[in-house]
C-alpha positions as CSV (number, residue, x, y, z in Angstrom):
1,X,-22.4,-42.2,-15.2
2,X,-20.4,-39.0,-14.3
3,X,-17.4,-39.5,-12.1
4,X,-14.3,-37.7,-11.0
5,X,-10.9,-39.0,-12.1
6,X,-7.7,-37.8,-10.4
7,X,-5.2,-36.2,-12.8
8,X,-1.7,-37.6,-12.9
9,X,-0.5,-34.1,-11.9
10,X,-2.3,-30.8,-11.1
11,X,-3.3,-28.8,-14.2
12,X,-1.5,-25.4,-14.2
13,X,-3.8,-24.1,-17.0
14,X,-6.9,-24.8,-15.0
15,X,-5.3,-23.4,-11.8
16,X,-4.7,-20.1,-13.5
17,X,-8.1,-20.0,-15.2
18,X,-10.1,-20.9,-12.0
19,X,-10.1,-17.3,-10.5
20,X,-11.5,-15.9,-13.8
21,X,-14.1,-18.6,-14.0
22,X,-15.1,-18.1,-10.4
23,X,-15.6,-14.3,-11.0
24,X,-17.7,-15.1,-14.1
25,X,-19.8,-17.7,-12.2
26,X,-20.3,-15.2,-9.4
27,X,-21.5,-12.6,-11.8
28,X,-24.0,-15.0,-13.4
29,X,-25.4,-16.5,-10.2
30,X,-25.2,-13.2,-8.4
31,X,-27.4,-11.8,-11.2
32,X,-29.9,-14.6,-10.7
33,X,-29.9,-13.7,-7.0
34,X,-30.6,-10.1,-7.7
35,X,-33.4,-11.0,-10.1
36,X,-35.1,-13.2,-7.4
37,X,-34.9,-10.1,-5.2
38,X,-36.8,-8.1,-7.8
39,X,-33.8,-6.1,-9.1
40,X,-32.5,-5.8,-12.7
41,X,-29.7,-8.4,-12.8
42,X,-27.6,-6.8,-15.6
43,X,-27.9,-3.3,-14.2
44,X,-27.0,-4.6,-10.7
45,X,-23.8,-6.3,-12.0
46,X,-22.8,-3.2,-14.0
47,X,-23.4,-1.0,-11.0
48,X,-21.1,-3.1,-8.9
49,X,-18.3,-3.5,-11.4
50,X,-18.6,-0.5,-13.8
51,X,-19.9,2.5,-11.8
52,X,-16.8,2.8,-9.4
53,X,-14.4,2.8,-12.3
54,X,-16.2,4.5,-15.2
55,X,-19.5,5.9,-13.8
56,X,-20.4,9.6,-13.5
57,X,-18.9,9.8,-10.0
58,X,-15.9,7.6,-10.7
59,X,-13.5,10.5,-9.8
60,X,-14.8,10.1,-6.2
61,X,-14.9,6.3,-6.1
62,X,-11.5,5.4,-7.6
63,X,-9.5,6.7,-4.6
64,X,-11.7,4.5,-2.4
65,X,-10.3,1.5,-4.2
66,X,-7.0,2.1,-2.6
67,X,-8.5,2.8,0.8
68,X,-10.6,-0.4,0.8
69,X,-8.0,-2.5,-1.0
70,X,-4.9,-1.7,1.1
71,X,-6.0,-3.5,4.3
72,X,-7.3,-6.5,2.3
73,X,-3.9,-6.9,0.5
74,X,-1.9,-6.4,3.7
75,X,-3.8,-9.1,5.6
76,X,-4.0,-11.5,2.6
77,X,-0.2,-11.3,2.0
78,X,0.4,-12.4,5.6
79,X,-2.2,-15.1,5.4
80,X,-0.8,-16.4,2.1
81,X,2.6,-17.1,3.6
82,X,1.1,-19.5,6.2
83,X,-1.4,-21.0,3.8
84,X,1.4,-21.9,1.4
85,X,3.1,-23.8,4.2
86,X,-0.1,-25.5,5.4
87,X,-0.4,-23.2,8.5
88,X,-4.0,-22.0,8.8
89,X,-4.3,-18.7,10.5
90,X,-8.1,-18.0,10.4
91,X,-8.0,-15.3,13.1
92,X,-6.6,-12.3,11.2
93,X,-9.7,-10.4,12.2
94,X,-8.7,-10.5,15.8
95,X,-5.1,-9.6,15.0
96,X,-6.4,-6.6,12.9
97,X,-8.5,-5.5,16.0
98,X,-5.6,-5.8,18.4
99,X,-3.2,-3.9,16.0
100,X,-5.7,-1.1,15.9
101,X,-6.1,-1.1,19.7
102,X,-2.3,-1.1,20.4
103,X,-1.7,1.5,17.8
104,X,-4.5,3.8,18.8
105,X,-3.6,3.4,22.4
106,X,0.0,4.4,21.7
107,X,-1.1,7.5,19.9
108,X,-3.7,8.6,22.5
109,X,-1.1,8.1,25.3
110,X,0.7,11.1,23.9
111,X,-2.4,13.3,23.4
112,X,-2.3,16.3,22.9
113,X,1.4,16.4,22.4
114,X,2.7,17.0,18.8
115,X,5.8,15.2,17.5
116,X,7.0,13.5,14.3
117,X,7.8,10.3,16.3
118,X,4.2,9.6,17.5
119,X,2.9,8.1,14.3
120,X,6.0,5.8,13.8
121,X,5.6,4.6,17.4
122,X,1.9,3.9,16.6
123,X,3.0,1.8,13.5
124,X,5.4,-0.2,15.7
125,X,2.7,-0.7,18.4
126,X,0.1,-1.8,15.8
127,X,2.5,-4.3,14.3
128,X,3.4,-5.6,17.7
129,X,-0.3,-5.9,18.8
130,X,-1.1,-8.1,15.8
131,X,2.1,-10.1,16.1
132,X,1.4,-10.7,19.8
133,X,-2.1,-11.9,19.2
134,X,-1.0,-14.3,16.5
135,X,1.7,-15.7,18.8
136,X,-0.9,-17.2,21.1
137,X,-2.1,-19.9,18.6
138,X,1.4,-20.2,17.3
139,X,2.9,-21.0,20.7
140,X,0.0,-23.3,21.7
141,X,0.6,-25.2,18.4
142,X,4.3,-25.7,18.7
143,X,4.2,-26.4,22.5
144,X,1.0,-28.5,22.9
145,X,0.1,-29.4,19.3
146,X,-3.3,-27.5,19.4
147,X,-5.2,-26.7,16.2
148,X,-4.3,-23.2,15.0
149,X,-7.5,-22.9,13.1
150,X,-9.7,-23.2,16.1
151,X,-7.5,-21.2,18.5
152,X,-7.0,-18.3,16.1
153,X,-10.7,-18.2,15.2
154,X,-11.8,-18.3,18.9
155,X,-9.4,-15.4,19.7
156,X,-11.3,-13.2,17.2
157,X,-14.3,-13.2,19.6
158,X,-11.9,-12.4,22.5
159,X,-10.5,-9.5,20.6
160,X,-14.0,-8.2,19.8
161,X,-14.7,-8.2,23.6
162,X,-11.4,-6.2,24.1
163,X,-12.6,-3.8,21.4
164,X,-15.9,-3.2,23.2
165,X,-14.2,-2.9,26.6
166,X,-11.7,-0.3,25.3
167,X,-14.4,1.7,23.5
168,X,-16.4,1.9,26.7
169,X,-13.5,2.2,29.1
170,X,-9.8,2.9,28.8
171,X,-9.8,4.5,25.4
172,X,-13.2,6.2,25.7
173,X,-13.1,9.9,24.8
174,X,-13.5,11.8,28.1
175,X,-15.0,14.7,26.0
176,X,-17.4,12.4,24.1
177,X,-20.5,13.2,26.2
178,X,-20.7,9.6,27.3
179,X,-20.8,8.1,23.8
180,X,-18.6,5.0,23.4
181,X,-15.5,5.4,21.2
182,X,-12.1,7.0,21.4
183,X,-11.0,10.5,20.4
184,X,-11.0,11.0,16.6
185,X,-7.5,10.5,15.5
186,X,-8.2,12.4,12.3
187,X,-8.4,15.5,14.5
188,X,-5.0,14.7,16.1
189,X,-2.4,15.7,13.4
190,X,0.5,13.8,15.0
191,X,-1.5,10.5,14.9
192,X,-3.5,10.9,11.7
193,X,-2.7,8.6,8.8
194,X,-3.5,11.3,6.2
195,X,-3.5,11.0,2.4
196,X,0.0,11.6,1.0
197,X,-1.6,13.3,-2.0
198,X,-4.9,15.0,-1.4
199,X,-7.8,13.2,-3.1
200,X,-5.7,10.3,-4.3
201,X,-6.7,7.8,-1.6
202,X,-2.9,7.1,-1.2
203,X,-1.9,6.9,2.5
204,X,0.8,5.0,4.4
205,X,-1.3,1.9,4.5
206,X,-1.3,1.7,0.7
207,X,2.4,2.1,0.7
208,X,2.8,-0.7,3.3
209,X,0.6,-3.0,1.2
210,X,2.8,-2.4,-1.9
211,X,5.9,-3.0,0.1
212,X,4.4,-6.2,1.5
213,X,3.6,-7.5,-2.0
214,X,7.3,-6.9,-3.1
215,X,8.6,-8.4,0.1
216,X,6.5,-11.5,-0.2
217,X,7.4,-11.9,-3.9
218,X,11.2,-11.7,-3.2
219,X,10.9,-13.9,-0.2
220,X,9.0,-16.7,-2.0
221,X,11.1,-16.6,-5.2
222,X,14.6,-15.6,-4.1
223,X,15.1,-16.6,-0.4
224,X,15.8,-19.9,1.2
225,X,13.0,-19.3,3.7
226,X,10.6,-18.9,0.8
227,X,11.7,-22.2,-0.5
228,X,11.1,-23.8,2.9
229,X,7.6,-22.3,3.0
230,X,6.7,-23.7,-0.5
231,X,8.2,-27.1,0.0
232,X,6.5,-27.5,3.4
233,X,3.1,-26.9,1.9
234,X,3.7,-29.0,-1.2
235,X,5.7,-31.9,0.3
236,X,5.9,-32.0,4.1
237,X,8.1,-35.2,4.2
238,X,10.6,-33.7,1.7
239,X,10.7,-30.5,3.9
240,X,11.6,-32.6,7.0
241,X,14.3,-34.4,5.1
242,X,15.7,-31.1,3.8
243,X,16.2,-29.8,7.3
244,X,13.3,-27.4,7.6
245,X,12.6,-26.5,11.2
246,X,8.7,-26.7,11.6
247,X,8.7,-24.8,14.8
248,X,10.5,-21.8,13.4
249,X,8.4,-21.9,10.3
250,X,5.1,-21.9,12.3
251,X,6.3,-19.0,14.4
252,X,7.5,-17.0,11.4
253,X,4.4,-17.5,9.3
254,X,1.9,-16.9,12.2
255,X,3.9,-13.9,13.4
256,X,4.2,-12.4,10.0
257,X,0.5,-12.7,9.3
258,X,-0.4,-11.2,12.6
259,X,2.1,-8.4,12.1
260,X,0.7,-7.4,8.8
261,X,-2.9,-7.7,10.0
262,X,-2.0,-5.5,13.0
263,X,-0.5,-2.9,10.6
264,X,-3.7,-3.0,8.6
265,X,-5.7,-2.3,11.7
266,X,-3.4,0.6,12.7
267,X,-3.5,2.3,9.3
268,X,-7.3,1.9,9.3
269,X,-8.0,3.3,12.8
270,X,-5.6,6.2,12.3
271,X,-6.9,7.0,8.8
272,X,-10.3,6.1,7.2
273,X,-12.0,4.9,10.4
274,X,-10.5,7.6,12.6
275,X,-11.4,6.2,16.0
276,X,-11.8,3.0,18.0
277,X,-15.5,2.1,18.2
278,X,-17.4,-1.0,19.2
279,X,-18.1,-1.7,15.5
280,X,-14.7,-0.8,14.2
281,X,-14.0,-4.2,12.6
282,X,-15.8,-4.7,9.4
283,X,-14.7,-8.2,8.5
284,X,-11.5,-7.4,6.6
285,X,-9.7,-10.3,8.3
286,X,-12.2,-12.8,7.0
287,X,-12.6,-11.2,3.5
288,X,-8.8,-11.3,3.2
289,X,-9.0,-15.1,3.1
290,X,-11.1,-14.9,-0.1
291,X,-8.5,-12.4,-1.5
292,X,-5.6,-14.8,-0.7
293,X,-7.2,-17.7,-2.4
294,X,-8.6,-15.6,-5.3
295,X,-5.0,-14.4,-5.9
296,X,-3.8,-18.1,-5.9
297,X,-1.6,-17.3,-2.8
298,X,0.7,-15.3,-5.2
299,X,1.7,-11.7,-4.2
300,X,0.8,-10.2,-7.5
301,X,-2.4,-12.2,-7.7
302,X,-3.3,-11.0,-4.2
303,X,-2.7,-7.4,-5.3
304,X,-5.2,-7.8,-8.2
305,X,-7.7,-9.8,-6.1
306,X,-7.6,-7.1,-3.4
307,X,-8.5,-4.5,-6.0
308,X,-11.4,-6.7,-7.2
309,X,-12.7,-7.3,-3.8
310,X,-12.5,-3.5,-3.0
311,X,-14.5,-3.0,-6.2
312,X,-17.3,-5.2,-4.9
313,X,-17.3,-3.3,-1.6
314,X,-17.6,0.1,-3.3
315,X,-19.9,-1.1,-6.0
316,X,-22.0,-2.9,-3.4
317,X,-22.5,0.3,-1.5
318,X,-23.5,2.1,-4.7
319,X,-26.0,-0.7,-5.6
320,X,-27.5,-0.5,-2.1
321,X,-28.1,3.3,-2.4
322,X,-29.1,3.4,-6.1
323,X,-31.0,0.1,-6.6
324,X,-32.0,-0.7,-3.0
325,X,-30.2,-4.0,-2.9
326,X,-30.0,-5.2,0.7
327,X,-26.6,-5.4,2.4
328,X,-27.0,-9.1,3.0
329,X,-27.3,-9.7,-0.7
330,X,-24.0,-8.0,-1.3
331,X,-22.4,-10.1,1.4
332,X,-23.8,-13.3,-0.2
333,X,-22.5,-12.0,-3.6
334,X,-19.0,-11.6,-2.1
335,X,-19.2,-15.0,-0.5
336,X,-20.0,-16.6,-3.8
337,X,-16.5,-15.7,-5.0
338,X,-14.9,-18.1,-2.4
339,X,-17.6,-20.7,-2.9
340,X,-17.1,-20.9,-6.7
341,X,-13.3,-20.6,-6.4
342,X,-13.1,-23.6,-4.1
343,X,-15.7,-25.5,-6.1
344,X,-13.9,-25.0,-9.5
345,X,-10.5,-25.5,-7.9
346,X,-11.5,-29.2,-7.6
347,X,-10.8,-29.5,-11.3
348,X,-7.2,-28.6,-10.9
349,X,-6.6,-32.1,-9.5
350,X,-9.6,-33.9,-10.9
351,X,-11.3,-34.3,-14.3
352,X,-14.8,-35.3,-15.2
353,X,-15.3,-38.6,-16.9
354,X,-18.5,-39.9,-18.5
355,X,-19.6,-43.4,-19.1
356,X,-20.0,-46.7,-17.2
357,X,-17.4,-47.8,-14.7
358,X,-15.8,-51.0,-15.8
359,X,-15.7,-53.7,-13.0
360,X,-12.9,-56.1,-13.3
């Protein structure tokens, strides 16, 4: 008989090895999936993981890693602070959308004025939009004890309706010949989040993501608030006895995750996306959950996991165009990462035992 036996204490070695094992398992079973679809499994995996880095057109794809990875890292860093404290913000997608709407709205309010202050104001507005949207589930939790998972998740759909409404109404381009969507911010120099070095993929969103990684690392390792976050997640009773204020912690963690998600939305709409459209959001808020757990809720791990997930985005696009893989198969492949990570994570706290169970 095979049974699970609880370990006396979590295995740190297995905890560190789990992300690597999850990636390898995803490659293996993803290859089987591609084979079932009639595609060469090894070539498909190599296309996803090798082509963007070392292929013939890697010079074009490498900067895209920064462009795709920056919003994932920004959002995942914010989520990780709450997850570490046992506060589950699942609505970062909605906060990402609202950050984009607030930021783009601020920039378009000044159109066609030029001024150095416009983009900084957009950054502040984007951060405020994400923070404000995250404060709704935070306030409801501390005031009425509601479940932040359900509230934050449901608010994603509300944000999507706001996005559609703004694309068709208030932010609609008056010179767009009736098509939904705002003006193109890439054509408005004062509001454009341009590359800092041409062809590098480095824009202000990438800088913000790196700053967020450093901030989170210092906070969690050197600051009293970081200690409160860690102890609340690991030992809630001990946190209460040590004087941690749960209300302040919830407001801080939810607010910070919303703020960073809002920044990600602003940098995306003012840069790579360029405009507010009905289909502006591409699931970064949900994918960032995978990035946070793949990085073990550690800032440096999240930075690496964000790069890996960006690689699957870019490699997946290449595989779709070169090998004819369906987009749904790539999404399943990305979802496998979280599935295997959570499945293998079980062995951090449990070990397999073989043999008969002795009955006293």
